[in-house]
C-alpha positions as CSV (number, residue, x, y, z in Angstrom):
1,M,-226.3,10.1,100.4
2,R,-224.3,12.2,102.9
3,W,-220.9,11.8,101.1
4,A,-222.6,12.2,97.7
5,L,-223.9,15.6,98.8
6,V,-220.4,16.6,100.1
7,K,-218.8,15.5,96.8
8,V,-221.3,17.4,94.8
9,C,-220.8,20.5,96.9
10,V,-217.0,20.3,96.7
11,A,-217.2,20.0,92.9
12,V,-219.6,22.9,92.5
13,T,-217.7,25.2,94.9
14,T,-214.4,24.3,93.3
15,M,-215.7,25.2,89.8
16,V,-217.1,28.5,91.1
17,V,-213.8,29.4,92.9
18,V,-211.8,28.6,89.8
19,A,-214.2,30.5,87.5
20,F,-213.8,33.6,89.6
21,A,-210.3,33.3,91.1
22,V,-208.4,32.6,87.9
23,P,-209.7,35.6,85.9
24,L,-209.4,37.8,89.0
25,G,-205.8,36.7,89.5
26,L,-205.1,37.5,85.8
27,V,-206.7,40.9,86.2
28,I,-204.6,41.6,89.3
29,K,-201.4,40.6,87.3
30,E,-202.3,42.9,84.5
31,M,-203.1,45.8,86.9
32,A,-199.7,45.3,88.5
33,R,-198.0,45.5,85.1
34,D,-200.0,48.6,84.1
35,R,-199.0,50.2,87.4
36,A,-195.3,49.5,86.9
37,F,-195.3,50.9,83.3
38,S,-197.4,53.9,84.4
39,N,-194.8,54.8,86.9
40,A,-192.1,54.4,84.2
41,E,-194.1,56.7,81.9
42,R,-194.3,59.4,84.6
43,E,-190.5,59.2,85.1
44,A,-189.9,59.5,81.4
45,A,-192.4,62.5,81.1
46,A,-190.4,64.2,83.9
47,I,-187.3,64.3,81.6
48,A,-189.1,65.4,78.5
49,P,-189.3,69.2,79.4
50,A,-185.5,69.3,80.0
51,L,-184.8,67.6,76.7
52,S,-186.9,70.1,74.8
53,I,-184.8,73.0,76.3
54,T,-181.3,71.6,76.3
55,T,-179.2,68.7,75.2
56,D,-176.3,69.6,77.5
57,R,-175.0,66.4,79.1
58,A,-174.3,67.9,82.5
59,E,-177.7,69.5,82.7
60,L,-179.4,66.3,81.7
61,E,-177.5,64.2,84.2
62,R,-178.6,66.6,87.0
63,V,-182.2,66.2,85.8
64,V,-182.0,62.4,85.7
65,A,-180.4,62.4,89.2
66,S,-183.1,64.7,90.6
67,A,-185.7,62.3,89.2
68,G,-184.1,59.6,91.4
69,S,-183.9,57.1,88.5
70,D,-180.3,57.4,87.5
71,Q,-179.8,53.6,87.9
72,G,-182.9,52.7,85.8
73,M,-183.1,55.5,83.3
74,A,-181.1,56.2,80.2
75,V,-181.3,59.0,77.6
76,H,-180.3,58.5,74.0
77,I,-179.7,61.7,72.0
78,P,-178.7,61.3,68.4
79,A,-175.9,63.3,66.8
80,A,-176.8,66.6,65.1
81,E,-174.9,68.8,62.6
82,S,-172.9,70.6,65.3
83,T,-173.2,68.2,68.2
84,A,-172.2,64.6,68.9
85,A,-174.5,61.9,70.1
86,V,-175.2,61.9,73.9
87,E,-175.7,58.7,75.9
88,I,-176.7,59.1,79.6
89,G,-177.2,56.2,81.9
90,K,-177.0,52.5,81.3
91,Q,-178.4,51.2,78.0
92,R,-180.3,47.9,78.3
93,A,-182.5,48.0,75.2
94,L,-181.0,47.0,71.8
95,D,-179.9,49.6,69.3
96,E,-182.5,48.2,66.8
97,D,-185.3,48.8,69.3
98,I,-184.1,52.3,70.0
99,S,-183.9,53.1,66.3
100,T,-187.3,51.7,65.7
101,T,-188.8,53.8,68.4
102,R,-187.1,56.9,67.1
103,R,-188.3,56.2,63.6
104,L,-191.9,55.4,64.5
105,G,-192.1,58.3,67.1
106,R,-194.3,56.4,69.6
107,A,-193.5,54.7,72.9
108,S,-192.8,51.0,73.0
109,T,-191.8,48.3,75.5
110,T,-189.2,45.6,75.0
111,E,-188.0,42.6,77.0
112,V,-184.5,42.8,78.5
113,P,-182.7,40.6,80.9
114,G,-184.2,40.9,84.4
115,G,-187.3,42.8,83.3
116,S,-188.5,45.2,80.6
117,T,-187.8,48.7,79.3
118,L,-190.0,51.6,78.3
119,L,-188.8,53.5,75.3
120,Q,-190.3,57.0,75.2
121,P,-189.5,59.2,72.2
122,V,-189.1,63.0,72.9
123,A,-188.8,65.7,70.2
124,L,-185.8,68.0,70.6
125,S,-185.6,71.7,69.6
126,S,-183.3,70.7,66.8
127,G,-185.9,68.5,65.3
128,E,-184.2,65.3,66.2
129,I,-185.9,62.5,68.2
130,A,-184.3,61.6,71.5
131,V,-185.3,58.3,73.3
132,V,-185.8,58.1,77.0
133,E,-185.2,54.5,78.3
134,V,-186.8,53.5,81.7
135,Y,-185.9,50.1,83.1
136,V,-188.8,48.2,84.8
137,P,-187.5,45.3,86.8
138,E,-189.5,42.0,86.8
139,A,-189.9,42.3,90.6
140,E,-191.7,45.6,90.2
141,V,-194.0,44.2,87.5
142,S,-195.0,41.2,89.7
143,N,-195.1,43.3,92.9
144,G,-198.1,42.1,95.1
145,I,-199.2,39.4,92.7
146,D,-198.0,36.5,94.9
147,T,-199.8,38.0,97.9
148,A,-203.0,38.5,95.8
149,W,-202.8,34.9,94.6
150,A,-202.3,33.7,98.2
151,V,-205.3,35.6,99.3
152,L,-207.4,34.3,96.5
153,A,-206.3,30.8,97.2
154,A,-207.1,31.2,100.9
155,V,-210.5,32.6,100.1
156,G,-211.2,29.7,97.7
157,V,-210.1,27.1,100.3
158,A,-212.2,28.8,102.9
159,L,-215.2,28.7,100.6
160,I,-214.7,25.0,99.8
161,V,-214.3,24.1,103.5
162,G,-217.4,26.2,104.4
163,S,-219.4,24.6,101.7
164,V,-218.3,21.1,102.8
165,A,-219.3,21.9,106.4
166,V,-222.7,23.2,105.2
167,A,-223.2,20.2,102.9
168,D,-222.3,17.8,105.7
169,R,-224.8,19.4,108.1
170,L,-227.5,19.3,105.4
171,G,-226.5,15.7,104.7
172,V,-226.8,14.8,108.3
173,R,-230.2,16.4,108.5
174,M,-231.3,14.4,105.5
175,V,-229.5,11.1,106.3
176,R,-230.4,10.8,110.0
177,P,-234.2,10.6,109.4
178,A,-233.5,8.1,106.6
179,Q,-231.4,6.0,108.9
180,R,-234.0,6.1,111.6
181,L,-236.6,5.0,109.0
182,V,-234.4,2.1,107.9
183,E,-233.8,1.1,111.6
184,G,-237.5,1.3,112.3
185,A,-238.3,-0.9,109.2
186,H,-235.7,-3.5,110.4
187,E,-237.1,-3.5,113.9
188,L,-240.7,-3.9,112.6
189,G,-239.5,-6.7,110.4
190,E,-237.9,-8.4,113.4
191,G,-241.2,-8.4,115.2
192,K,-240.8,-5.3,117.4
193,L,-244.3,-4.0,116.9
194,G,-243.6,-0.9,119.0
195,A,-241.0,0.4,116.6
196,R,-241.8,4.0,115.5
197,V,-239.7,6.7,113.9
198,P,-239.6,10.5,114.8
199,E,-241.6,12.5,112.3
200,E,-238.9,15.1,111.6
201,G,-236.4,16.2,108.9
202,P,-237.2,17.4,105.3
203,T,-240.8,17.3,104.2
204,E,-240.4,14.2,102.0
205,L,-238.7,12.2,104.8
206,R,-241.2,13.5,107.4
207,L,-244.1,12.3,105.2
208,A,-242.4,9.0,104.8
209,A,-242.0,8.7,108.6
210,V,-245.7,9.6,109.0
211,A,-246.6,6.9,106.5
212,F,-244.3,4.4,108.2
213,N,-245.8,5.0,111.7
214,S,-249.3,4.8,110.2
215,M,-248.4,1.5,108.6
216,A,-246.9,0.2,111.8
217,D,-250.1,1.1,113.7
218,Q,-252.2,-0.7,111.1
219,V,-250.0,-3.8,111.3
220,V,-250.4,-3.8,115.1
221,Q,-254.2,-3.5,114.7
222,L,-254.3,-6.2,112.1
223,L,-252.3,-8.6,114.2
224,A,-254.4,-7.8,117.2
225,N,-257.5,-8.5,115.3
226,E,-256.1,-11.8,114.0
227,R,-255.1,-12.9,117.5
228,E,-258.4,-11.9,119.1
229,L,-260.3,-13.6,116.3
230,A,-258.3,-16.8,116.7
231,A,-258.8,-16.6,120.5
232,D,-262.5,-15.8,120.2
233,L,-263.2,-18.6,117.7
234,S,-261.3,-21.1,120.0
235,H,-263.2,-19.9,123.0
236,R,-266.5,-20.4,121.3
237,L,-265.6,-24.1,121.0
238,R,-265.9,-24.3,124.8
239,T,-269.7,-24.0,124.6
240,P,-270.2,-27.3,122.8
241,L,-267.4,-28.8,124.8
242,T,-269.3,-27.9,128.0
243,V,-272.3,-29.6,126.6
244,L,-270.3,-32.7,125.8
245,R,-268.7,-32.7,129.2
246,L,-272.1,-32.5,130.9
247,N,-273.5,-35.2,128.7
248,T,-270.7,-37.5,129.5
249,A,-271.9,-37.5,133.1
250,S,-275.0,-39.4,132.1
251,L,-273.0,-42.2,130.3
252,G,-272.4,-44.0,133.5
253,D,-269.4,-46.2,134.1
254,G,-267.5,-48.3,131.7
255,P,-264.5,-48.1,129.4
256,A,-266.4,-46.3,126.6
257,A,-267.7,-43.7,129.0
258,E,-264.3,-43.2,130.6
259,Q,-262.7,-42.8,127.2
260,T,-265.3,-40.3,126.1
261,R,-264.8,-38.2,129.3
262,A,-261.0,-38.4,128.9
263,A,-261.3,-37.3,125.2
264,V,-263.5,-34.4,126.2
265,A,-261.1,-33.3,128.9
266,Q,-258.2,-33.6,126.5
267,L,-260.1,-31.5,123.9
268,E,-260.8,-28.8,126.6
269,R,-257.1,-28.7,127.4
270,E,-256.1,-28.4,123.7
271,V,-258.6,-25.6,123.3
272,D,-257.2,-23.8,126.3
273,T,-253.7,-24.2,124.9
274,I,-254.8,-22.7,121.5
275,I,-256.4,-19.7,123.3
276,R,-253.3,-19.0,125.4
277,T,-251.0,-19.4,122.4
278,A,-253.2,-17.0,120.3
279,R,-253.1,-14.4,123.1
280,E,-249.3,-14.5,123.9
281,A,-247.7,-11.1,123.4
282,K,-251.0,-9.6,122.3
283,P,-250.6,-6.0,121.1
284,Q,-252.5,-3.5,123.1
285,T,-254.1,-1.9,120.1
286,V,-257.5,-3.3,119.1
287,A,-259.5,-2.0,116.2
288,I,-263.2,-1.6,116.9
289,G,-265.4,-1.5,113.8
290,V,-268.8,0.0,113.2
291,V,-271.6,-2.6,113.6
292,A,-275.2,-2.6,112.9
293,G,-276.3,-3.8,116.3
294,C,-278.8,-6.4,117.4
295,D,-281.8,-7.1,119.6
296,A,-280.4,-8.1,123.1
297,S,-283.8,-9.6,124.2
298,E,-283.9,-11.9,121.2
299,V,-280.3,-13.0,121.7
300,V,-280.8,-13.7,125.4
301,R,-284.0,-15.7,124.8
302,E,-282.2,-17.8,122.1
303,R,-279.2,-18.5,124.2
304,M,-281.2,-19.2,127.4
305,D,-283.3,-21.8,125.4
306,F,-280.0,-23.6,124.7
307,W,-278.6,-23.4,128.2
308,S,-281.9,-24.2,129.9
309,A,-281.9,-27.7,128.5
310,L,-278.5,-28.3,130.1
311,A,-279.7,-26.6,133.3
312,E,-282.6,-29.0,133.5
313,D,-280.3,-32.0,133.2
314,E,-278.3,-30.7,136.2
315,G,-281.2,-29.6,138.2
316,R,-280.4,-25.9,138.0
317,K,-283.1,-23.2,138.6
318,V,-283.1,-20.6,135.8
319,R,-284.5,-17.1,135.7
320,V,-284.8,-14.8,132.7
321,A,-286.1,-11.2,133.0
322,G,-286.4,-8.1,130.9
323,V,-286.6,-9.8,127.5
324,D,-290.3,-9.3,126.9
325,R,-289.8,-6.4,124.5
326,P,-287.0,-5.5,121.9
327,V,-283.9,-3.9,123.3
328,R,-281.6,-2.6,120.5
329,I,-277.9,-2.3,121.4
330,P,-274.9,-1.2,119.2
331,V,-273.3,-4.6,119.4
332,A,-272.9,-7.3,116.7
333,R,-275.1,-10.3,117.3
334,A,-272.2,-12.8,117.1
335,D,-270.3,-10.8,119.8
336,L,-273.2,-10.7,122.2
337,V,-273.7,-14.5,121.7
338,A,-270.0,-15.1,122.4
339,A,-270.2,-13.0,125.6
340,L,-273.3,-14.7,126.9
341,D,-272.0,-18.1,126.1
342,A,-268.7,-17.3,127.8
343,L,-270.4,-16.2,131.1
344,L,-273.0,-19.0,131.1
345,G,-270.3,-21.5,130.3
346,N,-268.3,-20.3,133.3
347,V,-271.4,-20.8,135.5
348,F,-271.7,-24.4,134.4
349,R,-268.0,-25.0,134.7
350,H,-267.2,-23.3,138.0
351,T,-270.4,-24.0,140.0
352,A,-271.8,-27.3,141.3
353,E,-274.8,-29.0,139.8
354,G,-278.1,-27.6,141.0
355,T,-276.7,-24.1,141.4
356,A,-279.3,-21.5,140.2
357,F,-278.5,-18.7,137.8
358,A,-280.3,-15.8,136.2
359,V,-280.0,-13.4,133.3
360,D,-281.6,-9.9,133.5
361,V,-281.8,-7.2,130.8
362,H,-282.4,-3.6,132.0
363,N,-283.1,-1.1,129.3
364,G,-282.3,2.5,130.3
365,E,-282.5,5.8,128.4
366,D,-278.8,5.9,127.6
367,A,-277.5,2.4,128.4
368,V,-278.5,-1.2,128.6
369,I,-277.3,-3.5,131.5
370,V,-277.1,-7.2,131.1
371,L,-276.7,-9.0,134.5
372,V,-275.6,-12.6,134.7
373,S,-275.8,-13.9,138.3
374,D,-275.5,-17.2,140.0
375,A,-275.9,-18.7,143.5
376,G,-272.4,-20.2,143.5
377,P,-269.5,-19.6,145.8
378,G,-268.7,-16.3,144.1
379,I,-265.4,-14.8,143.0
380,V,-263.0,-14.0,145.8
381,D,-261.0,-11.4,144.0
382,P,-263.0,-9.7,141.1
383,E,-260.1,-7.3,140.2
384,A,-257.7,-10.2,139.8
385,A,-260.3,-12.0,137.6
386,M,-260.5,-9.0,135.3
387,A,-256.8,-8.6,135.2
388,R,-256.4,-12.3,134.4
389,G,-258.8,-11.6,131.5
390,R,-256.2,-9.2,130.1
391,G,-253.4,-11.6,130.5
392,S,-252.7,-15.2,129.5
393,G,-254.9,-16.8,132.1
394,S,-254.0,-19.3,134.8
395,E,-254.4,-23.0,135.4
396,G,-257.9,-24.1,134.7
397,S,-258.9,-20.8,133.2
398,T,-257.8,-19.0,130.0
399,G,-259.1,-15.6,131.2
400,L,-260.6,-15.0,127.8
401,G,-264.2,-15.2,128.8
402,L,-264.2,-12.0,130.9
403,D,-261.9,-10.4,128.3
404,I,-264.5,-11.0,125.5
405,V,-267.2,-9.5,127.7
406,R,-265.0,-6.5,128.6
407,R,-264.1,-5.7,125.0
408,L,-267.7,-6.0,124.0
409,A,-268.7,-3.4,126.6
410,E,-265.8,-1.1,126.0
411,S,-266.5,-1.1,122.2
412,T,-269.7,0.9,123.0
413,G,-268.0,3.1,125.7
414,G,-269.3,1.0,128.6
415,D,-267.6,-1.3,131.0
416,V,-267.9,-4.5,133.1
417,R,-268.2,-4.9,136.9
418,I,-268.0,-8.1,139.0
419,G,-269.8,-8.1,142.3
420,S,-272.1,-10.2,144.6
421,S,-275.5,-11.1,143.4
422,V,-278.8,-11.3,145.3
423,L,-278.6,-15.1,144.8
424,G,-275.5,-15.1,147.0
425,G,-272.9,-15.8,144.3
426,T,-271.3,-13.9,141.5
427,E,-272.9,-11.1,139.5
428,V,-271.3,-9.9,136.2
429,R,-272.8,-6.5,135.1
430,I,-272.3,-5.6,131.4
431,W,-272.8,-1.9,130.9
432,I,-273.6,-1.2,127.2
433,Q,-273.6,2.4,126.3
434,L,-276.2,3.4,123.7
435,D,-274.8,6.7,122.5
436,G,-271.1,5.6,122.2
437,R,-269.9,8.1,124.9
438,A,-267.0,7.5,127.2
439,P,-267.5,4.9,129.9
440,V,-269.6,6.0,132.8
441,R,-268.6,5.5,136.4
442,R,-270.4,4.5,139.5
443,G,-272.8,7.1,140.7
444,H,-274.0,8.1,137.2
445,R,-276.3,5.2,136.5
446,G,-279.4,6.3,138.3
447,S,-281.9,5.7,135.6
448,V,-280.9,2.1,135.2
449,R,-280.2,1.4,138.9
450,R,-283.7,2.6,139.9
451,R,-285.3,0.1,137.5
452,R,-283.1,-2.7,138.8
453,R,-284.6,-2.4,142.3
454,G,-287.9,-3.8,141.1
455,V,-286.4,-7.0,139.6
456,G,-286.1,-10.1,141.7
457,V,-284.6,-13.5,141.0
458,G,-286.8,-16.5,141.7
């Protein structure tokens, strides 16, 4: 595109220069010729008064000499009845041309070796017609033409060079954004999801850059959603796997029981591998959609009915509170189910049999808090646990359970905190914002905290 613009500009500028320079050069040439012959006419006119008075040779020679043109001027006086013909100066024109000028009685020009001559007829007192011949050399006719053509050529070249420079700058301004757009498309095609292009240049290319960046952002969001969906679905398999693992404990000893336990363990490892693979190089952009919401109390009661059966088999004491009335939250039912199953599954997986746990729902004016607590050994480093949730996990943990809970809370403008529970173990606090505002921080939760003080775990 850049060289195409330069070629077009060179062609157009060259045509413009030729269209103006050639006629202008011809006009200058004609003006130089007219100037030379105008000077010749003035010289001839200076002799005419003397010819009308006298035809004396000596007098006429003095007049011609005083005019300063004795080398380029000739006077041709025809013979009269009492006088002979007089020829003064060097004759260059042909006799036929002189006779024709005398006969026609008007000035004429004729070509002679080395230049041209002006033949000017002058009427004498005797009635005869004398002819004044003025020689105009070719150098005088073309005087200044070469310089004029050189100036015109220099101006034309300067215009062409200037137009090429301007076209090149314009081409760079147009081509550079296009090249960046091409490079960005190649990088995005190679899997570099962070590839973006500057939104600059001409309007069309700037709009193309905006569209490209928007497309790239959408691709990142779609990939993020796909990876998270794959990871979420894989993680939800861990709930029935936990049930299977717990049930295998009641199979006793024997080859069949050992094979079943080994198969369940292998299946858990495969699910962990799928989760880690789905979360590798996860883009940091996650699209959160608008959901209709659900009744948190109903979901908690339903899931606790499921987990209570397993808790009874392991001798775990269970407590549920705050679910006696509807609690609407702006979270999809499936997402809340996945979050609760992830946290309760961790309780069964990472605490010993017989460890008590509880789920509390606290409904405030602007937020809802869901507390999942246990009487286990607790989490030594809560910050590291949350950070692991954003990564690829570690041995024995994918880290996705806490990440599912975190994303659920942050989708409403809330957050997640890990601390110590009144049971002596871990407490995971899910803060769900009801009005969709920015996440609140510690010290701004008075309405919910005051209600929490009256809740005990038995």
